[in-house]
N, C-alpha and C positions, 0 to 999 in steps of 0.2 A: 412435523418434526422441526425443531429449531437447530439450525447449523450456524455456528458463529466463528468458524475458522476454515479456511480452504487454501490449498496451494495449487496455482495454475501456471501454465506456460503462455507467454505472450510474445508475438513476433510482428514487428512492423513489416509492411510490404516491401519487396525489393524494388529498386528503381528500374525503369525500362532502359534497354540498351540504346545508345546512339548508333547511327548508321553511316556507312560510307556510300555516298551517292553523288552523281554529277548530272548537270542539266543535259537532257537529251531531247532538244526541241528542233524542229525544222527551222532552218535559216539561222541557227545558233551553232556554228561548227565547232567552237571550242567553249562549250558551256562550263562554268565553274562549279566548285563543290556545292552540293545542295542537300547534304545529309542532315536530317533534323535530330534534335535532342530527344532522349527518352523522358517519359514522365516520371515524377516522383512517386514512390510507394506510399500507401496510406499509413497513417499513424493508428496505433491502438490507444483509444481514449476511454478512461473510466468516467462515467457520468452518474451523479447521484440522482436517484429516483425515490422520492418520498413515499411512493406506493409500495416499495419493497421493505420487508422486515427481516429477512434472513438471507443467508448465502446458499440456500438450498440448490439453486440452479447450477452452482459450480461443482456440485457432487456429480453431475451428469455430463458436463462439458468442461474439460480442463485445459483445452488448447484453443487459443485464439490467434489467428493469423490474418493480418490485414491484406487486401489485394495488392498486387504489384502494379507499377506504372506501365503504361503502354510503350511499346517500342517506337522509336522515331521512324519517320518515313521520308521518302524522297521528296523533291520539290520543296525542300526546306520546311516540311511540316513536322511539328513537334508532337510527340506522343502525349496523350492526356494524362494528367495526374490521377492517381487512384483515389477512390473515396475512402475516408477514414472509417475505421471500425469502431462503433460506439458500443461499449459494454456497460450495462446498467448495474449499479450497486446500491445497496441501501444506505441511508444516512448513518453515520457513525462508523464507517469502514476505514480502517487504517491499512495502508498499502506498504508492504515491507519487501525490500530486495532480499531474496532468499540467500544469495551468496555473501553479501556484505552485512546483512541485518540492518541496513540503513532504512530509516523511515522515508519513503518517497513522498507520501502525502497522507493527510488526515482529512477525510472527506466528511463534512458535517452538515452542509445545507443543500437544499434542493437545487439542482442544476449545476452544482459545482463540478468542475472537470479537471482531470489531470492526464497528461500524455505519459503513458508508461512504457511505450516502445515507439520510437520514431521510425518512420519509413525511410528507405534509402533514397538518395538523390539519383535522378536520372542521369545516364551517361550522355556526354556531349557528342554531337555528330561532327562529321569532318568539316562542315562549314565554319566551325568554331576555331579551327586550327590554321586558317589561312594567314600567311605572312607575306611580306614583300619578297622574301627569298624562296618561299615555298607556297606557290599559288594553287597547287593541286594536291593537297595532302590526302593520303589514304589512312587517316587516323580517326578512330572512333572509340569512345570509352564504353565499357560495360556499365550497367547500372550498379549502384552501390547496394550491398546487402542491407536489409532492414535490421534494426536492433532486435535482439531477442534476450529474454531473461525469464527466470522463474520468480514469481512473486507470491508472497503469503498475504492473504486477506484476513484481517481480524475485525470482527464486528463488536463494537462496544455499544450496548444498548443506550439509546438517547431517551432518558427519562428525567423528569424534574426531581422525583423522589425515589430513593432506593430503600427497600426494606431489607435490613440485614439482621442476622441472628442465627443461633444454632438451629439445626433441623428440628422441626415439629414444635416451634415456639408459638405458632399461630399466624405467621406472615401471610400464608395463602388464604386463611380464613378472613383476615383483615381486608385483604385486597378484594375478596369476593363480596364482602358486605358494603364496600364503599364504591364499587364500580361494577360494570357489566361483565368484567372478566370472569371466566369460569375455570380457574386453576384446579388441577387434580388435588384432592384433599383426602388424607388417610392417616391412620394412627400408627405410622411407622416412619423411621428416619429416611431422609432423602426422597420424600414424595416428589418434591420439585427438583427436577434434574435440568431444567432449562428455564430461562427468565420468562415470566408472565407479565404482560403490560396491561394496564387498564386506565381509562380516563376517569378521573374523579371529579364529580360535580359537587362543589362545596355547598351549593344551595342558595348562594347570594350573588350569583352571576360569575363567580370565579371558578376556575377549574385548573387541573394540572394532571400530568401523566405520572402514574406510580408504577414501579416495577417491583415485583416479588422476585428477589434474586435467590438462586440456589443456596441451600444451607452450607454453612462454613464449619470446618473443623480445625483443630490445632495442627500447625504445619502447612497450612494452605499456601503461605507465601513462597514455599519452595515446591509447590505443586501437589502436596498430599491431598487425597480425596478429590473434590472438584476443583480445589486450588485455584490456579490461574484462571480457569473458566469462570469462576465466581468473581474474583477480584478485578478482572478485566472490565466488568460492567459497573462496578462501584465507582470507577474513575470518572464516568460520565455524569453521574447524578449530582444535582446541585445541593440537595439536602439528603442526609442520611438519617433514616428513622430506625433506631436500634430497638428491636423488639426482644424483651426478656420474659421468659416464662416464670412468673412469680409463684406458681404452684409447686415449683421444684420437683416436677414429675421425673420419675426414673431415678430419684436420688441425686439429681443434679444440684449444684450450688449456683443460684442466680448471679451472685456477685463475681464468682470465679468465671462463669461463662461470659459475663459482660467484659471483664478485663481481657480474656483470651481473644475475643473478637476484635477488640480495639488494637490489641498488640499485633495480630495478624495483618490488619489493615495498615498499620504504621510500618511494619517491616516490608510490606509489598511496595508501598509508595508513601514516603514521609509527608508528602503534600496533603494526603488525605486526612492527616491528623488535624489539619486546620479547617476541614470541611464542616459546615454547620451540622450538628447532630442533635436529634431529639431522642430522649430515652422514654420508651413506652413499656410500662409494667402491664403485661397481658395476663389473662385468666384470673382477674381479680374476683370473679364469681366463685372461685374455689375457696373452701373454708380456711385452709392453711395459708393462703396468699397474703392476707393482711399482716400476719406475724412475720412472714418472710420479707415483706416490704419494709417493715420497721427495722429489721436487722440490716437490710440492704442500705437504708438511709444512714444507719449508724456506721456502717463500714465506709460509706462515701465520706462522711464527716471525719472519720478517723484518718482518712488519707488526704484530708484537706481539700476535697473536691466538692464543688457546688453545681448541681445540675437540676433543671426542671424535669420532674417526673410526671408523666401523664398516665393516670390509672384508667385502664379500659378492660372491657371484656369483649373481644371480637365476636364471641358466640352470641352474647345477649345484646350487643351493640352499646353497652353502657360506656359513656365517656368518649365514644368515637367521634361524635360531631364536634366536641370541643377540640379534639386533636386535629381535625381537618381545618378548623378555623385558624389554629396556630400555625399549621404548615403553610396555609395560603398567605398568612401575614409574613412569615419568614421568607417565602419565595419572592414576595413583592419587594423585599429589601435587598435582594441579591441580583446582580446583573444577569440578564438572560443570555449568557455566553457560555457554551459548552467548553469543557477542558479539551484542548487539542494537543496532539504530539508536536514536538518541535521539529520543523522541517527546514533543512539547510537550503540556502540559495533560492528562496521563494520570492519572486518579484511580482507575480500577478495573482489576484484572488481567484480568477476564473480558471485559467489554464497555467499550470506550472510546467515550464520547459527546462530540461537539463541539457546544457549545451555540450556538444561533442568536443572532445579535446583533439585538436589537430597537432599532435606532437611529432616533430621531425627528428627526434633523437633516435639513436641506434646503439647497439652493442655488437661487438665482433669477438668471437672466440674460435679456437681451433681444436678440432678433433682429428687426430692423426694427420692426414694430408688434406682434409676438408676444412674450409673456413665457413663458419656459420654466422650469418648476419641476422640479428633479431631486432625487429622494429615494427610496432603496430602500424605506423603510418605507411611503411613500405609494403606491408602485407595488404593494407587497403588498396594501395596503388596497384599491386599485382592483380587483385580482383577486378579492378576497373580497366586494366590494360587488355586490349585485344591483340594477342600475339600472332594472329593469323596474317598480319600484314607487316611488311618490312618497316614501314613508317612507324607503326606502333612499337616495334621492338627498339628502333633507334631512339624514339622519344623516351622510353623507359630507361635505356642506358644513359641518355643525356641527363635525366633527372638524378640518377644515382651518382653520376660524375659531379654534378653541381652540388650535391650534398656532401661531397668529399669522401665518399666510400671507396672509390678507386684509389685515391691517395692513401687512405688509411690501410687498405688491404696491402698495398705495395710496401708500406712501411713495416708491416708485420711479416713480410717475406713471401707474399703471393707472387707466383711467376706464371708465365704463359702456360695454358692448359690445365691449371689447377682448378679444382671443383669449388664452386661457391654455392652454398645452400641458403635459400631464403624461403621460409615457410615450407611448402611441399614442393618447391621448384629448385632445380639445380642448374647452374649456369657455368660456363667455362670462362675463366679469367683470361682476358686478352690484353697484353701489354701494348699500349699505344706508343707510337713513335714520337 
């Protein structure tokens, strides 16, 4: 089965906690702080593996969580950083944030990597908080939570040539006679429900990858029929081979079909209109095909369009070799660079890292007698603060005071004993003398 879209949950590993510890050694009566830092949590990294061709594995495993960092130890020993979690994906995978719909990365070449969820930083041990005024602090930080998000994976087939056309025009038959691919072929619409790929040997030392893409119908650009599942793969191909059934089977109009396909492709992505396209008149072994082709050429001329038309019969293989030579020549004139999604803030080709924002802004609002402070940075600070020690509580209060929150609360009418809520915690406001 071919699977070309999946939604999965990823979470970076949590950081290990720092510890409060002191030297307890013989002949060292007043040993200083010796609590080590916690290790950082592992990242979740997607890595391209050219041996994969589908997203099938993600049907059975949808949650990926990297290991957490080790907790710090006494004697100033730091916890070990956790190993990164490597998740293999096929080339052509686009990674999209499910909440924002932002493209995180477009993975196209073997070995390419992207960090999709950063691990949390390890908490600092009490040896990090020594000052000249406070030589024995009982302060240690908890490890930071790893990033977590839902991401959507979309696979766009990586092929040099894409066969497009209405259902049952002979695309699968053409692929089967020019390559070792064995697509399902039958005399009814939508035989091909998933892309089939085959390596085509031109016969003169040249070769290329051809994809038989699912049949298209009117309205596909808005998702009708196979819609986006079809058009997603057209974006990757370097050359479009447009196959038209010149026998006009089932009462179809070849010229009308030709225009509808091109219109759907243009409405989906205007850039595809500029993609090199070859027109293939198939089923020329049928008696009525010659007359239909003449009419087709007249309609093209009437619209002021000039296109090279390659007459073939995929069934008898007539004209197929000449078509392959032309495709190979065209590919040689086109840069071998796949179309990729635009990704913001990309600085490295191998690993893309999106920096965390350390914003120290906050908002304060009042609900009845309770003041509510909202700030992502303070919420992260709460998670990292160990409130089991007096030193930890005092450090938290000092940071809030330095941010000006005490002053702002006072200006809004906060008095002694009033409740202050930050995230899931409630504190009592104390007026300092």
